[in-house]
C-alpha positions as CSV (number, residue, x, y, z in Angstrom):
1,M,0.0,-0.1,0.3
2,D,1.0,3.4,-0.4
3,I,-1.4,5.3,1.8
4,L,-2.5,4.5,5.3
5,V,-5.7,6.3,6.4
6,G,-5.1,5.4,10.0
7,F,-7.5,5.9,12.6
8,A,-8.4,5.1,16.3
9,T,-12.0,5.3,17.1
10,A,-14.0,4.9,20.1
11,H,-17.4,4.1,18.6
12,G,-17.0,3.5,15.1
13,S,-17.5,6.8,13.3
14,T,-13.7,7.8,12.9
15,R,-13.7,4.3,11.4
16,E,-16.4,4.9,8.8
17,I,-14.6,8.6,7.9
18,A,-11.5,6.5,7.1
19,G,-13.2,4.0,5.0
20,R,-14.7,6.8,3.0
21,L,-11.4,8.4,2.6
22,A,-9.4,5.7,1.5
23,A,-12.3,4.7,-1.1
24,K,-11.9,8.3,-2.6
25,L,-8.1,8.1,-2.6
26,S,-8.5,4.8,-4.5
27,E,-11.2,6.0,-7.0
28,A,-8.5,8.5,-7.8
29,G,-6.3,6.0,-8.6
30,L,-4.1,6.0,-5.5
31,K,-3.4,2.8,-3.4
32,A,-4.8,3.4,0.0
33,E,-6.3,1.6,2.8
34,A,-8.1,2.3,6.0
35,R,-6.7,0.4,9.0
36,A,-6.7,0.9,12.9
37,M,-3.4,2.6,14.0
38,E,-2.7,-0.1,16.6
39,T,-2.8,-2.6,14.0
40,V,0.1,-1.2,11.8
41,D,3.3,-3.2,12.4
42,D,5.3,-1.5,9.7
43,A,4.8,2.3,9.0
44,D,7.5,2.2,6.6
45,A,5.3,0.1,4.6
46,Y,3.6,3.2,3.3
47,R,4.5,6.2,1.6
48,A,2.1,8.6,3.1
49,F,-0.4,9.2,5.8
50,V,-3.9,10.4,6.5
51,L,-4.2,9.9,10.6
52,G,-7.6,10.6,12.5
53,S,-8.7,10.0,15.8
54,A,-11.8,10.3,18.0
55,V,-11.2,13.3,20.3
56,H,-11.9,12.7,24.2
57,G,-10.8,15.1,26.9
58,Q,-9.2,17.5,24.2
59,A,-6.9,14.8,23.1
60,W,-6.6,11.8,20.4
61,L,-7.0,8.3,21.7
62,D,-4.1,6.4,23.0
63,P,-3.5,4.2,20.2
64,A,-3.0,7.5,17.8
65,E,-1.0,9.1,20.1
66,D,1.4,6.0,20.2
67,F,1.3,5.6,16.5
68,V,2.5,9.2,16.1
């Protein structure tokens, strides 16, 4: 994959948004996948990142902060 659309979600809405973004990037001819950031073992496998997280207490969720 070339683009990781990484997400951290509490109730699923951030996952849905990431899926839509990855689909649009793919429609534009790019190789993109939406994936939970805590499941990414090798960030070097990607050339670009679009990252998003649910926000609780004015902060990203721990899996997103840990990934970054």
